[in-house]
GUGU-168890 format. One line per 8 residues: their letters; for each residue x, y, z of C-alpha. Coordinates in steps of 0.1 Angstrom, whole numbers, padded with zeros to 4 digits. Layout:
N
a) X:Y:Z; ...
This chain:
627
xxxxxxxx) 0161:-0007:0299; 0147:0005:0333; 0170:0027:0354; 0158:0009:0386; 0142:-0022:0399; 0116:-0019:0427; 0130:0016:0433; 0167:0004:0436
xxxxxxxx) 0191:0020:0410; 0207:-0005:0386; 0241:0009:0395; 0236:0000:0431; 0223:-0035:0421; 0255:-0043:0401; 0276:-0030:0430; 0258:-0054:0453
xxxxxxxx) 0264:-0082:0428; 0301:-0075:0428; 0303:-0075:0466; 0282:-0107:0468; 0306:-0124:0443; 0337:-0114:0463; 0320:-0125:0495; 0311:-0159:0479
xxxxxxxx) 0346:-0164:0466; 0360:-0157:0501; 0336:-0180:0518; 0344:-0207:0492; 0382:-0203:0497; 0378:-0205:0535; 0356:-0236:0531; 0382:-0251:0507
xxxxxxxx) 0411:-0243:0530; 0394:-0261:0559; 0386:-0290:0536; 0420:-0292:0521; 0437:-0291:0555; 0417:-0321:0566; 0425:-0338:0534; 0462:-0332:0538
xxxxxxxx) 0461:-0344:0574; 0446:-0377:0562; 0473:-0380:0535; 0501:-0373:0560; 0488:-0397:0586; 0488:-0425:0560; 0523:-0416:0549; 0534:-0415:0585
xxxxxxxx) 0522:-0451:0591; 0540:-0462:0559; 0572:-0446:0572; 0571:-0464:0606; 0563:-0497:0590; 0591:-0492:0564; 0618:-0484:0590; 0608:-0514:0611
xxxxxxxx) 0611:-0536:0580; 0645:-0522:0573; 0658:-0529:0608; 0646:-0565:0607; 0667:-0573:0577; 0703:-0583:0580; 0725:-0560:0560; 0695:-0553:0538
xxxxxxxx) 0696:-0541:0502; 0682:-0507:0511; 0677:-0494:0477; 0658:-0525:0467; 0636:-0522:0497; 0628:-0486:0490; 0624:-0489:0452; 0587:-0480:0454
xxxxxxxx) 0598:-0445:0463; 0619:-0441:0432; 0596:-0420:0410; 0588:-0385:0400; 0561:-0381:0427; 0577:-0403:0455; 0611:-0400:0472; 0629:-0413:0502
xxxxxxxx) 0658:-0401:0524; 0675:-0425:0547; 0702:-0421:0573; 0718:-0452:0588; 0742:-0453:0618; 0755:-0488:0624; 0785:-0492:0647; 0795:-0456:0643
xxxxxxxx) 0794:-0458:0605; 0770:-0432:0590; 0754:-0438:0557; 0730:-0416:0537; 0709:-0429:0509; 0682:-0411:0489; 0662:-0413:0457; 0681:-0406:0426
xxxxxxxx) 0651:-0385:0413; 0650:-0364:0445; 0653:-0327:0433; 0681:-0307:0450; 0656:-0283:0466; 0639:-0313:0483; 0673:-0328:0493; 0684:-0296:0510
xxxxxxxx) 0651:-0292:0527; 0650:-0329:0539; 0686:-0327:0551; 0677:-0297:0571; 0646:-0314:0585; 0665:-0346:0593; 0693:-0328:0611; 0674:-0301:0629
xxxxxxxx) 0664:-0303:0665; 0629:-0292:0655; 0625:-0322:0633; 0629:-0345:0663; 0596:-0332:0675; 0579:-0328:0642; 0576:-0362:0624; 0555:-0351:0594
xxxxxxxx) 0541:-0322:0574; 0539:-0307:0539; 0561:-0287:0517; 0554:-0262:0489; 0582:-0264:0464; 0579:-0248:0429; 0542:-0241:0436; 0536:-0278:0442
xxxxxxxx) 0524:-0293:0474; 0542:-0324:0489; 0537:-0343:0521; 0564:-0359:0542; 0567:-0382:0572; 0597:-0395:0591; 0603:-0425:0613; 0633:-0436:0633
xxxxxxxx) 0645:-0463:0656; 0659:-0458:0691; 0694:-0445:0689; 0688:-0432:0654; 0701:-0464:0639; 0677:-0458:0611; 0660:-0425:0603; 0637:-0426:0572
xxxxxxxx) 0619:-0397:0556; 0593:-0405:0529; 0581:-0378:0505; 0550:-0379:0482; 0533:-0354:0460; 0499:-0345:0474; 0469:-0355:0453; 0454:-0321:0462
xxxxxxxx) 0466:-0298:0434; 0466:-0261:0441; 0458:-0252:0405; 0428:-0275:0406; 0417:-0258:0438; 0417:-0224:0422; 0400:-0237:0390; 0372:-0252:0411
xxxxxxxx) 0369:-0221:0431; 0368:-0200:0400; 0341:-0222:0384; 0321:-0220:0416; 0325:-0183:0418; 0316:-0178:0381; 0285:-0200:0385; 0275:-0180:0416
xxxxxxxx) 0279:-0148:0396; 0259:-0162:0367; 0231:-0173:0390; 0230:-0139:0407; 0230:-0121:0373; 0204:-0145:0361; 0182:-0137:0390; 0187:-0100:0385
xxxxxxxx) 0179:-0102:0348; 0149:-0124:0355; 0136:-0096:0377; 0143:-0070:0350; 0126:-0092:0324; 0096:-0095:0346; 0095:-0058:0351; 0097:-0053:0314
xxxxxxxx) 0070:-0079:0309; 0047:-0062:0334; 0054:-0028:0318; 0048:-0042:0282; 0016:-0057:0293; 0005:-0024:0308; 0016:-0006:0276; -0003:-0031:0254
xxxxxxxx) -0034:-0028:0275; -0032:0010:0273; -0027:0008:0235; -0061:-0009:0233; -0079:0017:0254; -0090:0052:0248; -0070:0073:0273; -0098:0098:0280
xxxxxxxx) -0128:0075:0286; -0111:0041:0293; -0132:0025:0266; -0120:0002:0239; -0104:0020:0210; -0107:0012:0173; -0081:-0016:0174; -0098:-0034:0203
xxxxxxxx) -0133:-0028:0188; -0121:-0045:0156; -0108:-0074:0176; -0139:-0077:0198; -0161:-0075:0167; -0142:-0103:0150; -0145:-0125:0181; -0182:-0117:0184
xxxxxxxx) -0188:-0126:0148; -0170:-0159:0153; -0191:-0167:0183; -0223:-0157:0165; -0214:-0181:0136; -0210:-0210:0160; -0242:-0202:0180; -0263:-0191:0150
xxxxxxxx) -0270:-0157:0165; -0270:-0121:0152; -0250:-0090:0159; -0258:-0053:0159; -0231:-0027:0154; -0242:0008:0166; -0221:0038:0156; -0231:0069:0176
xxxxxxxx) -0221:0105:0165; -0226:0134:0189; -0245:0161:0170; -0229:0196:0169; -0200:0185:0192; -0176:0207:0172; -0198:0237:0183; -0195:0226:0219
xxxxxxxx) -0157:0225:0216; -0155:0258:0198; -0178:0275:0224; -0167:0260:0257; -0132:0247:0248; -0118:0212:0244; -0114:0208:0281; -0151:0210:0287
xxxxxxxx) -0158:0190:0256; -0137:0162:0272; -0158:0164:0304; -0189:0157:0282; -0173:0127:0266; -0163:0113:0300; -0200:0115:0311; -0211:0095:0280
xxxxxxxx) -0192:0064:0290; -0211:0055:0322; -0244:0063:0306; -0237:0038:0278; -0226:0011:0302; -0259:0013:0320; -0279:0005:0289; -0259:-0025:0276
xxxxxxxx) -0249:-0058:0291; -0214:-0065:0306; -0207:-0089:0277; -0214:-0062:0251; -0185:-0040:0238; -0185:-0002:0241; -0158:0017:0222; -0147:0052:0214
xxxxxxxx) -0146:0051:0177; -0133:0086:0170; -0133:0121:0184; -0171:0124:0191; -0181:0089:0179; -0188:0058:0199; -0196:0022:0190; -0215:-0006:0206
xxxxxxxx) -0214:-0042:0197; -0245:-0062:0207; -0251:-0099:0205; -0288:-0103:0198; -0313:-0130:0193; -0338:-0109:0174; -0341:-0073:0161; -0365:-0063:0189
xxxxxxxx) -0336:-0062:0213; -0318:-0037:0191; -0349:-0014:0191; -0349:-0015:0229; -0312:-0008:0231; -0315:0021:0207; -0343:0036:0228; -0322:0033:0259
xxxxxxxx) -0292:0049:0242; -0312:0078:0229; -0328:0083:0263; -0294:0084:0279; -0285:0114:0258; -0317:0132:0266; -0307:0135:0302; -0289:0168:0310
xxxxxxxx) -0251:0169:0310; -0235:0189:0338; -0203:0208:0338; -0198:0218:0375; -0168:0241:0369; -0190:0266:0349; -0223:0255:0365; -0238:0246:0331
xxxxxxxx) -0265:0220:0323; -0270:0211:0286; -0288:0185:0265; -0271:0167:0236; -0285:0149:0205; -0269:0120:0188; -0272:0103:0154; -0269:0065:0153
xxxxxxxx) -0262:0042:0124; -0269:0005:0126; -0255:-0025:0107; -0265:-0061:0114; -0247:-0094:0111; -0252:-0114:0089; -0277:-0093:0070; -0253:-0064:0062
xxxxxxxx) -0219:-0081:0063; -0200:-0110:0078; -0166:-0093:0086; -0156:-0063:0108; -0146:-0041:0079; -0179:-0044:0061; -0200:-0039:0092; -0181:-0008:0103
xxxxxxxx) -0182:0007:0068; -0220:0001:0065; -0227:0013:0100; -0209:0045:0092; -0230:0050:0060; -0261:0046:0081; -0249:0070:0107; -0241:0097:0081
xxxxxxxx) -0275:0092:0066; -0291:0097:0100; -0271:0128:0105; -0279:0142:0071; -0316:0135:0073; -0319:0145:0110; -0336:0112:0117; -0314:0103:0147
xxxxxxxx) -0315:0066:0139; -0309:0049:0106; -0303:0012:0096; -0281:0004:0066; -0298:-0002:0033; -0281:-0013:0001; -0296:0015:-0019; -0278:0041:0001
xxxxxxxx) -0244:0023:-0003; -0221:0043:-0026; -0197:0014:-0025; -0220:-0013:-0038; -0207:-0035:-0067; -0231:-0019:-0092; -0219:0016:-0083; -0182:0006:-0084
xxxxxxxx) -0188:-0009:-0118; -0207:0022:-0130; -0178:0045:-0118; -0154:0025:-0139; -0178:0025:-0169; -0184:0063:-0165; -0147:0070:-0172; -0151:0053:-0206
xxxxxxxx) -0186:0066:-0214; -0173:0098:-0231; -0149:0079:-0254; -0175:0052:-0261; -0200:0078:-0273; -0225:0067:-0247; -0234:0103:-0235; -0259:0126:-0251
xxxxxxxx) -0277:0159:-0244; -0314:0165:-0244; -0328:0200:-0243; -0359:0213:-0225; -0371:0248:-0235; -0379:0276:-0211; -0406:0301:-0221; -0412:0337:-0212
xxxxxxxx) -0448:0339:-0198; -0453:0376:-0205; -0442:0375:-0242; -0452:0339:-0249; -0418:0333:-0263; -0391:0306:-0261; -0360:0323:-0245; -0336:0295:-0237
xxxxxxxx) -0331:0257:-0234; -0316:0237:-0206; -0291:0210:-0215; -0298:0178:-0197; -0273:0149:-0197; -0283:0114:-0206; -0262:0082:-0204; -0272:0053:-0226
xxxxxxxx) -0252:0025:-0210; -0242:-0005:-0232; -0255:-0029:-0206; -0280:-0011:-0184; -0295:0011:-0211; -0306:0046:-0199; -0292:0055:-0165; -0308:0086:-0149
xxxxxxxx) -0286:0116:-0139; -0297:0113:-0103; -0278:0080:-0102; -0246:0087:-0121; -0240:0124:-0113; -0232:0117:-0076; -0209:0089:-0088; -0191:0114:-0110
xxxxxxxx) -0187:0137:-0081; -0173:0110:-0058; -0149:0096:-0083; -0135:0128:-0098; -0150:0122:-0132; -0172:0153:-0128; -0147:0177:-0143; -0142:0160:-0177
xxxxxxxx) -0179:0152:-0177; -0188:0189:-0172; -0163:0199:-0199; -0179:0175:-0223; -0214:0189:-0215; -0203:0225:-0219; -0185:0218:-0252; -0214:0198:-0266
xxxxxxxx) -0240:0224:-0256; -0219:0253:-0271; -0215:0234:-0304; -0253:0229:-0305; -0258:0266:-0298; -0235:0274:-0327; -0256:0251:-0350; -0289:0268:-0340
xxxxxxxx) -0273:0302:-0343; -0262:0294:-0378; -0298:0284:-0386; -0310:0318:-0374; -0324:0305:-0341; -0314:0327:-0312; -0316:0311:-0278; -0297:0311:-0245
xxxxxxxx) -0284:0277:-0235; -0283:0266:-0198; -0259:0241:-0183; -0259:0227:-0147; -0228:0230:-0125; -0223:0206:-0095; -0210:0213:-0060; -0177:0198:-0070
xxxxxxxx) -0173:0222:-0100; -0175:0250:-0075; -0143:0236:-0058; -0124:0236:-0091; -0102:0267:-0093; -0098:0263:-0130; -0135:0262:-0139; -0137:0299:-0147
xxxxxxxx) -0107:0299:-0170; -0119:0266:-0187; -0153:0282:-0195; -0136:0314:-0208; -0114:0293:-0231; -0144:0275:-0245; -0163:0308:-0251; -0133:0324:-0269
xxxxxxxx) -0127:0293:-0290; -0164:0292:-0301; -0168:0330:-0303; -0200:0326:-0283; -0215:0356:-0267; -0211:0350:-0229; -0245:0364:-0222; -0260:0336:-0242
xxxxxxxx) -0246:0310:-0217; -0266:0303:-0185; -0251:0283:-0156; -0274:0268:-0131; -0261:0260:-0096; -0283:0243:-0069; -0289:0261:-0036; -0274:0232:-0016
xxxxxxxx) -0243:0231:-0038; -0235:0268:-0030; -0238:0262:0007; -0211:0235:0008; -0183:0262:0006; -0203:0294:0004; -0173:0318:0003; -0156:0299:-0025
xxxxxxxx) -0189:0295:-0044; -0195:0332:-0041; -0160:0341:-0054; -0165:0318:-0085; -0199:0331:-0092; -0186:0367:-0091; -0158:0357:-0116; -0184:0341:-0139
xxxxxxxx) -0206:0372:-0136; -0177:0394:-0147; -0175:0374:-0179; -0211:0383:-0187; -0225:0348:-0181; -0260:0346:-0167; -0264:0327:-0134; -0294:0309:-0119
xxxxxxxx) -0300:0293:-0085; -0316:0259:-0092; -0340:0240:-0070; -0346:0270:-0048; -0364:0262:-0016; -0348:0228:-0010; -0316:0241:0005; -0306:0260:0036
xxxxxxxx) -0293:0293:0023; -0300:0325:0042; -0314:0357:0026; -0284:0376:0039; -0262:0353:0017; -0285:0353:-0013; -0289:0390:-0016; -0251:0394:-0021
xxxxxxxx) -0249:0368:-0049; -0245:0380:-0085; -0273:0358:-0098; -0300:0366:-0124; -0326:0340:-0119; -0343:0319:-0091; -0357:0286:-0102; -0385:0274:-0080
xxxxxxxx) -0381:0236:-0073; -0407:0214:-0091; -0417:0198:-0058; -0435:0231:-0049; -0448:0239:-0083; -0464:0205:-0091; -0486:0206:-0060; -0494:0243:-0058
xxxxxxxx) -0530:0239:-0070; -0538:0214:-0043; -0515:0221:-0014; -0521:0254:0003; -0486:0255:0017; -0470:0249:-0017; -0490:0278:-0032; -0479:0301:-0003
xxxxxxxx) -0442:0291:-0009; -0444:0297:-0046; -0461:0331:-0042; -0437:0342:-0015; -0407:0331:-0035; -0419:0351:-0065; -0423:0382:-0044; -0390:0377:-0026
xxxxxxxx) -0371:0372:-0059; -0386:0403:-0075; -0378:0423:-0044; -0341:0412:-0048; -0342:0420:-0085; -0342:0384:-0097; -0362:0368:-0125; -0383:0338:-0114
xxxxxxxx) -0384:0305:-0134; -0409:0278:-0123; -0399:0241:-0129; -0423:0212:-0132; -0452:0228:-0150; -0473:0198:-0158; -0507:0213:-0168; -0524:0244:-0183
xxxxxxxx) -0539:0254:-0149; -0506:0256:-0132; -0491:0276:-0161; -0520:0301:-0159; -0517:0304:-0121; -0480:0311:-0124; -0487:0338:-0150; -0512:0354:-0126
xxxxxxxx) -0487:0354:-0097; -0462:0372:-0119; -0438:0344:-0125; -0414:0354:-0153; -0407:0320:-0170; -0416:0283:-0168; -0405:0249:-0181; -0421:0215:-0178
xxxxxxxx) -0438:0187:-0196; -0469:0208:-0203; -0447:0230:-0224; -0422:0204:-0238; -0405:0174:-0225; -0367:0171:-0229; -0358:0163:-0265; -0327:0156:-0286
xxxxxxxx) -0313:0185:-0306; -0329:0172:-0339; -0363:0165:-0322; -0363:0200:-0306; -0354:0216:-0339; -0385:0199:-0354; -0406:0210:-0324; -0396:0246:-0329
xxxxxxxx) -0414:0245:-0363; -0447:0233:-0349; -0448:0249:-0315; -0473:0275:-0305; -0446:0294:-0286; -0428:0321:-0304; -0392:0317:-0313; -0367:0345:-0319
xxx) -0353:0341:-0355; -0333:0360:-0380; -0338:0357:-0417
């Protein structure tokens, strides 16, 4: 409840109400007193006339039956008092029902000198109001006093006054609380309006954006139009906050709002979607208008941003994701989700602008179904491992095989790892999946070892595996259980996976290295690792990504990258393995450049364990055996 209304304290307001109530009661009483006096005067005047008429009637009668003549005044509310003086004989008659207090009072009035001047009036006896009037004949032969109870009751008066006063108080309190309610309503409206606005920029917040988007969709359905939802993310805004401070970061955000307003129509909605994210809802007739708006938005960010306090001018880049109604969804939740996906894709690829496409949707129905199926794939015996050999180019010998996971889905047949491995990482299935691969590969190693075939076996770890604090202990338990030599196990980690959490990745790799396990950086050249980071990693091999190897004979830049990587790796003390060797010429070129090992379809495609065992017998590559 507010402590004041229009600046007046509530305590003072209630004091004023009390004073006003007393004042109104006083005014009411005064008004009543004046009214009741007039009313009594009229009653007395009427009784006075009755008394005069009655006394004249009595005098006209010869030896009248006085009691019979005055019987109308024999009641609880009407009385008479009569003195007769005929021929010196005095006689007093009065109502039998006349109370003694009245009798004494009337006798006093009748006998007093004052009563000779005063012929009427009113009496208060036992808190009841009575009127009286007297009349007499000359010589006081007859003197009559009539008494009647007034129709104006004092209790009724106070009841009426009380009701009037109470009504007045209720009206005043009602007015006051009406004012309070209005104050509350105004404040609630202000609070509600503020709850729908971003306090920093004044733009619509997420809640209002959702509501506006819902309204715009409904309007578009009626008018058969389209909608574009743009989600804008400020690139490297965290760096701005960390460098300049959040205060100056807020200044930048405030400058974005007027720029966006200039490039959209008044009917379009602009919202602050998150910390450094903004949203625009456009009603469009065709996609060409979206392209123009996107150009205008991007151009608005290219203009310098000024921070006067520190005299700094800076340019800012943004990533924009776009989802269209009805193409990409027909409700706010779907459009927002898909615009976010497109925005993250633009940010990841550095393309600045990206439209939603179903193939990039990790939440499509097919993917959701595959996630569910993947959980059952191990139990349903749908997974298998194929193996691709790696050969030592100097000794012309098979040194190891890489275990490659395959999923033979009951409905969709063979599903490639590039599709289901990301699903496994997103859904948390990656841990049991990795454990199954490791156990299966180790069992196959044991079988070959029992057959006298001595090979290292390589298994891939994902970025999510490097976040698992138990991965090292799990691998150690498997090695001890199988009695496998740790140096025979190779673990391959992609360059990009290591850069997700580089410090944690480095700690896990060091622990694995201490166990004697060999480590390789997979897909080298496709990530963003620095040489300063790589040189401190306990790795044994660098695997050059196949995208460079496959085109090295025809693309000069690819050949330069392969040659430089080989020299760099050797300089750091690493062995080099080339992936994607598809022909004899590439293999010979790699040998010439000093590459240590290679794998690819020219050597052998991935095969099942039985097929690879048969290939060992017919291959021209040497194989380390024991008799």
